[in-house]
C-alpha positions in Angstrom: 6.5 0.9 2.6 5.0 -1.4 5.2 6.5 -1.0 8.6 4.6 -3.8 10.4 6.1 -7.2 10.7 2.7 -9.0 10.7 -0.6 -8.4 8.9 -3.6 -6.7 10.4 -6.2 -9.5 10.7 -9.0 -7.0 10.5 -8.3 -6.4 6.8 -10.1 -8.6 4.3 -6.7 -9.9 3.0 -5.3 -10.5 6.5 -8.4 -12.3 7.7 -8.6 -14.7 4.8 -4.8 -15.3 4.8 -5.0 -16.5 8.4 -8.3 -18.4 8.3 -9.4 -18.9 4.7 -6.7 -21.0 3.0 -6.4 -24.8 2.9 -2.8 -24.7 4.1 -3.8 -23.0 7.4 -7.2 -24.6 7.9 -6.1 -26.0 11.3 -5.9 -22.4 12.6 -9.6 -21.9 11.8 -10.5 -25.2 13.3 -8.8 -24.5 16.6 -10.2 -20.9 16.7 -13.8 -22.1 16.1 -13.5 -24.8 18.7 -12.9 -22.1 21.4 -16.3 -20.7 20.5 -18.3 -23.9 20.0 -20.1 -25.9 22.7 -18.5 -29.3 23.7 -21.0 -31.3 21.6 -20.1 -29.5 18.4 -16.3 -29.6 18.6 -14.9 -30.2 15.1 -11.8 -32.0 13.7 -11.9 -30.8 10.1 -13.6 -28.3 7.7 -14.4 -28.0 4.1 -14.5 -24.5 2.6 -17.6 -23.7 0.7 -18.6 -21.1 -1.8 -19.0 -17.8 0.0 -21.6 -16.3 -2.4 -25.0 -17.5 -1.7 -27.9 -16.8 -4.0 -31.6 -16.7 -3.2 -34.0 -19.3 -4.5 -35.3 -16.9 -7.2 -33.8 -14.1 -9.3 -35.7 -11.6 -7.2 -34.2 -12.8 -3.9 -31.3 -11.0 -2.4 -27.9 -12.7 -2.3 -25.4 -12.9 0.5 -21.6 -12.9 0.3 -19.9 -14.3 3.4 -16.3 -13.7 4.4 -15.9 -17.4 5.2 -18.3 -20.3 4.8 -17.4 -23.8 5.7 -18.8 -27.1 6.8 -17.6 -29.9 9.1 -17.7 -33.6 8.0 -20.6 -34.1 10.4 -22.7 -31.4 8.7 -22.4 -28.3 10.9 -22.3 -25.1 8.8 -20.2 -22.1 9.9 -20.4 -18.5 8.6 -17.5 -16.4 9.9 -17.9 -12.7 9.3 -15.4 -9.9 10.1 -17.0 -6.6 10.7 -14.7 -3.7 10.6 -17.0 -0.8 11.4 -20.4 -0.3 13.1 -23.2 -1.0 10.8 -26.9 -0.4 11.1 -29.0 -3.6 11.5 -25.9 -5.8 11.9 -27.8 -8.3 14.1 -30.6 -8.4 11.4 -27.9 -9.1 8.8 -26.6 -12.0 10.9 -30.0 -13.6 11.1 -30.6 -13.1 7.4 -27.2 -14.7 6.5 -28.0 -17.7 8.7 -31.1 -18.5 6.6 -29.0 -19.4 3.6 -27.2 -22.5 5.1 -30.6 -23.5 6.6 -32.4 -23.4 3.3 -29.7 -25.2 1.4 -30.3 -28.2 3.6 -33.7 -28.8 2.2 -33.9 -32.1 0.3 -35.9 -32.8 -2.8 -38.9 -35.1 -2.5 -40.0 -36.4 0.9 -38.0 -34.8 3.8 -38.4 -35.0 7.5 -37.0 -31.4 8.1 -34.1 -32.5 10.1 -31.4 -29.8 10.1 -27.7 -29.7 11.0 -26.5 -26.9 13.3 -25.7 -23.5 11.8 -23.3 -21.1 13.5 -23.1 -17.4 12.4 -19.9 -15.9 14.0 -19.2 -12.2 13.9 -15.8 -10.9 14.9 -16.4 -7.2 15.5 -13.9 -4.3 15.5 -16.5 -2.2 17.4 -18.9 -2.5 20.3 -22.7 -2.7 20.2 -24.0 0.8 21.0 -26.7 -0.6 23.3 -24.1 -2.5 25.4 -21.7 0.4 26.0 -21.5 -0.2 29.8 -21.4 -4.0 29.6 -17.8 -5.4 29.9 -18.8 -8.8 28.4 -17.1 -9.3 25.0 -18.4 -12.7 24.0 -22.1 -13.2 23.2 -23.5 -16.7 22.5 -27.1 -16.3 21.3 -29.5 -19.2 20.9 -33.3 -19.7 21.0 -34.3 -20.0 24.7 -37.7 -20.6 26.4 -38.4 -17.3 28.1 -39.8 -18.7 31.4 -37.2 -21.3 32.2 -34.3 -19.6 30.3 -33.3 -23.0 29.0 -32.1 -23.4 25.4 -35.2 -24.4 23.4 -33.4 -25.0 20.0 -29.7 -25.7 19.9 -29.1 -25.8 16.1 -28.9 -22.1 15.4 -26.3 -20.0 17.1 -25.3 -16.4 16.7 -21.9 -15.7 18.3 -20.4 -12.2 18.5 -17.0 -11.2 19.6 -16.7 -7.5 20.5 -12.9 -7.2 20.2 -12.4 -3.7 21.7 -13.8 -5.0 25.0 -11.1 -7.7 25.3 -8.6 -6.1 27.7 -6.4 -8.9 29.0 -2.6 -8.4 29.1 0.0 -10.9 28.2 0.5 -12.0 31.8 -3.3 -12.5 32.2 -3.7 -15.0 29.4 -5.0 -18.3 30.8 -7.0 -20.2 28.1 -6.5 -21.0 24.5 -9.4 -18.6 23.8 -7.6 -15.8 25.7 -4.6 -16.4 23.5 -6.5 -16.3 20.3 -8.2 -13.0 21.2 -4.9 -11.5 22.3 -3.2 -12.7 19.1 -5.9 -11.2 16.8 -6.2 -7.9 18.7 -2.4 -7.2 18.9 -0.9 -9.0 15.9 0.1 -5.9 13.9 1.9 -4.5 17.0 4.1 -7.5 17.7 7.8 -7.2 17.1 8.6 -10.6 18.8 6.4 -13.6 19.6 5.1 -13.4 23.2 6.0 -16.3 25.4 2.3 -17.5 25.9 2.0 -17.7 22.1 5.0 -20.0 21.5 3.0 -23.2 21.0 3.3 -25.0 17.6 -0.1 -23.8 16.5 0.6 -20.1 17.1 4.1 -20.3 15.7 2.4 -21.4 12.5 -0.1 -18.6 12.7 2.8 -16.1 13.1 4.5 -17.7 10.1 1.3 -17.3 8.0 0.9 -13.7 9.1 4.6 -12.6 8.5 4.5 -10.0 5.7 8.1 -10.7 4.7 7.0 -14.1 3.4 4.6 -12.6 0.9 5.4 -12.4 -2.8 5.0 -9.1 -4.7 1.4 -9.8 -5.7 0.4 -10.7 -2.1 2.1 -7.6 -0.7 0.2 -5.4 -3.2 -3.1 -7.1 -2.4 -2.5 -6.6 1.4 -1.5 -3.0 0.9 -4.7 -2.3 -0.9 -6.7 -4.1 1.8 -4.9 -2.2 4.5 -5.6 1.1 2.8 -9.3 0.3 2.5 -9.4 -0.7 6.2 -7.7 2.5 7.4 -9.8 4.7 5.1 -13.0 3.1 6.4 -11.9 3.4 10.1 -10.8 7.0 9.7 -14.0 8.1 8.0 -16.3 6.2 10.4 -14.4 7.3 13.6 -14.4 11.0 12.7 -17.6 11.7 10.8 -20.1 10.6 13.4 -18.4 12.5 16.2 -18.1 15.7 14.1 -21.7 15.4 13.0 -23.0 14.8 16.6 -20.9 17.8 17.9 -22.3 20.1 15.2 -25.9 19.0 15.7 -25.5 19.2 19.5 -24.3 22.8 19.4 -27.0 23.9 16.9 -29.7 22.2 18.9 -28.4 23.6 22.2 -28.5 27.2 20.8 -32.0 26.6 19.4 -33.0 25.2 22.8 -31.7 28.2 24.7 -33.6 30.5 22.4 -36.8 28.5 22.9 -36.1 28.5 26.6 -36.4 32.2 26.8 -40.0 31.8 25.8 -40.8 28.4 27.3 -38.6 28.2 30.4 -34.8 28.1 30.2 -34.1 24.6 31.7 -36.9 22.9 29.8 -35.8 24.5 26.6 -32.2 23.6 27.1 -33.1 20.0 27.7 -35.3 19.9 24.7 -32.6 21.5 22.6 -30.1 18.9 23.7 -32.4 16.0 22.7 -33.3 17.5 19.4 -29.6 18.4 18.8 -28.5 14.9 19.5 -30.9 13.4 17.0 -30.0 16.0 14.4 -26.3 15.4 15.1 -26.7 11.7 14.6 -28.4 12.3 11.2 -25.7 14.8 10.2 -23.0 12.4 11.3 -24.5 9.8 8.9 -24.6 12.3 6.1 -21.0 13.4 6.7 -19.9 9.8 6.8 -21.6 9.1 3.5 -20.2 12.2 2.0 -16.6 11.3 2.9 -17.0 7.7 1.8 -18.3 8.9 -1.6 -15.3 11.1 -1.9 -13.0 8.1 -1.2 -14.7 6.0 -3.8 -16.7 3.6 -1.7 -19.5 1.8 -3.4 -23.0 3.3 -2.7 -24.3 -0.1 -1.5 -21.5 -0.2 1.1 -22.2 3.3 2.2 -25.9 2.5 2.6 -25.1 -0.6 4.7 -22.9 1.4 7.1 -25.1 4.5 7.5 -28.6 3.2 7.0 -29.3 6.1 4.6 -31.4 5.4 1.4 -29.4 5.0 -1.8 -31.2 7.9 -3.4 -30.2 10.2 -0.6 -26.6 9.1 -0.8 -26.5 9.6 -4.6 -27.7 13.2 -4.1 -24.9 14.1 -1.6 -22.1 16.2 -2.9 -18.5 15.4 -1.9 -18.3 18.8 -0.1 -20.9 20.2 2.3 
């Protein structure tokens, strides 16, 4: 039985319940306006088909969490990413090409494009930025010498949610309030005072599990189970694999060190052990995901392992 009063917005069901329905579209509009530059503030949105096909049968397709367009033509891809994924930035760039290509007109065309925003709400931090406290990244084409924006119609915007650390008493802007709402929604028993505006009261109403019918509750429970299984597998497997590889590599390094020089051998063993540990972590993650019934394509996306290698993995080491 569900104990939480409000949904987890990092589940597929919870995210689309909050932001992907016509009846709550104003929530998405307000949230996006906190991320967009002043010249691209929006008043309304039209939801569009989330599955995008390539121009030929051989091309890959893309399935967005949310895809919408403003009356003035701006396109918005909004992606919720629950776990760290290899090549996620590459995926963002790839996804952004679909709303660009669909703007091509038949016949003579002057190549004028409307802005495209690809927004990623991340339930993890970029590994290469582990010591950077910044949680909001707005990425555009810039001229390298002047650092001025060279092209302002393609934006990649990332929110690293674990880095947002403000408390209730520190909330100042509407943006702060949205991030606090998203990060802590499942933990709320009562509506915090800073979130008692009309807009957020509606958001809490949409998110209240008690308002769901039986079918919605079942869908949410399945989505929540998937989210928890994924988080559990990802959070534990990499650490276990790294630790195992580190120890094995360290012992091997000590042994080599007896012949090559102890300190040099230990250092080399640590490096080799770390790399081996990362690989073992990926394999263990893939093995556990297979055991829980995840699709091979999803496993490959999250681990970066080839499909054929994943298929050969047994469910037990």
